[in-house]
Residue, then its C-alpha position, 0 to 999 in steps of 0.5 A: x329883815x330875815x334873821x337866821x339862827x340855830x335855836x330859839x329858847x322860850x323862857x329864861x329861868x334856870x333851864x333856859x339860862x343854862x341852855x342858852x349859855x351852853x349853846x353860846x359856848x358851842x358857837x350856836x346862834x340863839x334868841x331867847x324869849x322871856x318875860x322876866x316878871x313871869x319867872x314865877x319859879x325863880x322868884x321863890x328860889x333861894x338857890x340852895x344846892x346840897x348833895x345830901x338831902x331829904x328826910x333821911x339825908x340820902x345822896x342826891x340822884x346822880x350826885x357824883x356827876x351832877x355836883x362836880x359839873x355844877x361847880x365847874x359850870x357856875x365857876x366858869x360862868x362867873x368868869x364869862x359873865x364877870x359877876x359873882x353869884x356862885x357861893x360854895x358853903x358848908x351846910x349844917x343839919x342838926x340831929x333831932x334825936x339820939x337815934x338819928x345821931x346813931x344812924x348817921x354815925x354808922x352811915x358816915x362810914x359809907x364810902x359812897x358818901x365820903x365826898x359829900x360829908x365833911x363831919x359828923x358831930x355827936x355834941x352841939x356844934x353851933x348851940x349859940x345859933x341853933x338848937x342842936x343838943x344832939x350835934x349834927x352833920x356838915x355836908x360839903x359841895x353845898x352852897x347857894x346860887x344868887x339866882x336873880x344875879x345869875x339870870x340878870x347878868x345872863x340876860x345882859x350878855x344875851x342882850x349885847x349879842x342881840x339874842x334876847x327878846x323881852x316879850x311873850x312868845x306867841x305860839x300862834x305865830x310859829x310856823x313848823x316847816x320840814x327842817x326848820x321853824x319860822x317865827x315872825x322874821x326869825x328862822x331857826x333849826x329848832x325851838x326849845x320850850x324852857x318855860x316851866x309851869x307855863x308849858x301847860x298853857x302852850x299847845x305843844x306840851x300841855x299833855x305832859x304831867x308837869x305839876x305846880x309845886x307852890x312854895x313860899x319863902x321869907x327874907x329875914x334879918x339877924x343880928x348875927x352872920x352865921x358862917x354856914x347854911x343851916x337846914x332843919x325843917x327850913x333852910x337858912x341861906x345868906x343873902x347880904x347885910x345880915x339878910x337871909x332867906x328861909x323856906x320853903x313851903x311845899x304845896x303840890x298841885x297848887x297853882x294859886x298866886x300870891x303869899x298866904x298867912x298860912x305860909x308865913x306862920x308855917x315858916x316862922x314856926x319852923x324858923x323858931x324851932x331851928x334858930x335860937x337867936x331872934x329874927x325879923x321878917x323883912x319880906x314874904x315871897x312865893x313862886x311856882x316850881x315845875x315838877x313831875x311825879x317822878x321828880x326828874x326833868x323832861x328833855x327831848x323832842x315833841x312826839x310829832x314835831x322833831x324840831x320842837x323840844x322841851x327842857x322842863x320839870x327841874x322842880x326844887x333842884x333846879x340849881x343843881x340839875x340845870x347845868x348838867x342837863x342843859x349840857x345834855x340837851x345842847x349835845x342832843x341838839x348838836x346830834x352828839x349824844x342821846x338823852x338819858x332814858x330817866x329824863x327823856x320825854x319818851x317816857x311820857x309819849x303814851x300820854x300824847x298818843x292817848x289824847x290824840x285818839 
């Protein structure tokens, strides 16, 4: 029996999940193909979002647009999915020197940071929990997403709509026609690949410079339950029952599977440098995040096949970037807007024609 829909989505990680919800909201019919055990980027995700980050604590790219949008999006989806997975929470980053403290006292007067800085302390604020003799900075519009809960409840919604297929998407079965595509019994206007690092094993986008960024995390338990997220060297993100995720390691261009002793030692040492209180390691996880050399996502149509799209390369910022750019992708599919040049696949088009020579 022939099934006619608007869009096929391949992959139900953060990118595919957010895009599916955006399209459903726009009254589009979708079918999502996914094998949950292969969501290797989501497996390592602590779900942290923070508008001021990095070694020099700079404001995130497009923060003034991205962060208000993600708050509205996840709040709306909690109501839509009737589940709790979005947890706004202040984040505390201890200073490591007087010089850093002084620099931040000066930077706190920058009006461009006003919306994201809650307070700057020159003396210890949480000295009973972490090492912070020089004080630290508290950011607002931070928090975490319970990624597994978000993905699972969305999959349930899609299943109820007969819009979810728990199976591998076989590109050899895809027929590309003039103004639509056919896959088995499904006919759709387009297919969007949101399969992260898996895109490199597919024939359409294996020329893109998507790189593997392997990360490992530990789940630990504490006798205390801190009121906020701590982030210095590693982040400490609450889960439940006094369990926390600490992470993550960063191993660029490493597609190897599995946890490592090296990763565990690194995380334990960094956690010990941050936390004053003892902790017990309960679990060790790993995952591979898709990233690009310019650390920006990739959105747009294949250079040759205009009904085959990609939404990929969210890297370590997937929780914050996926809502905003899934809306951009959905609007592009509807012909309502163009894709921002900084994330448009066109910036890599020369690579495609180079390998086709």
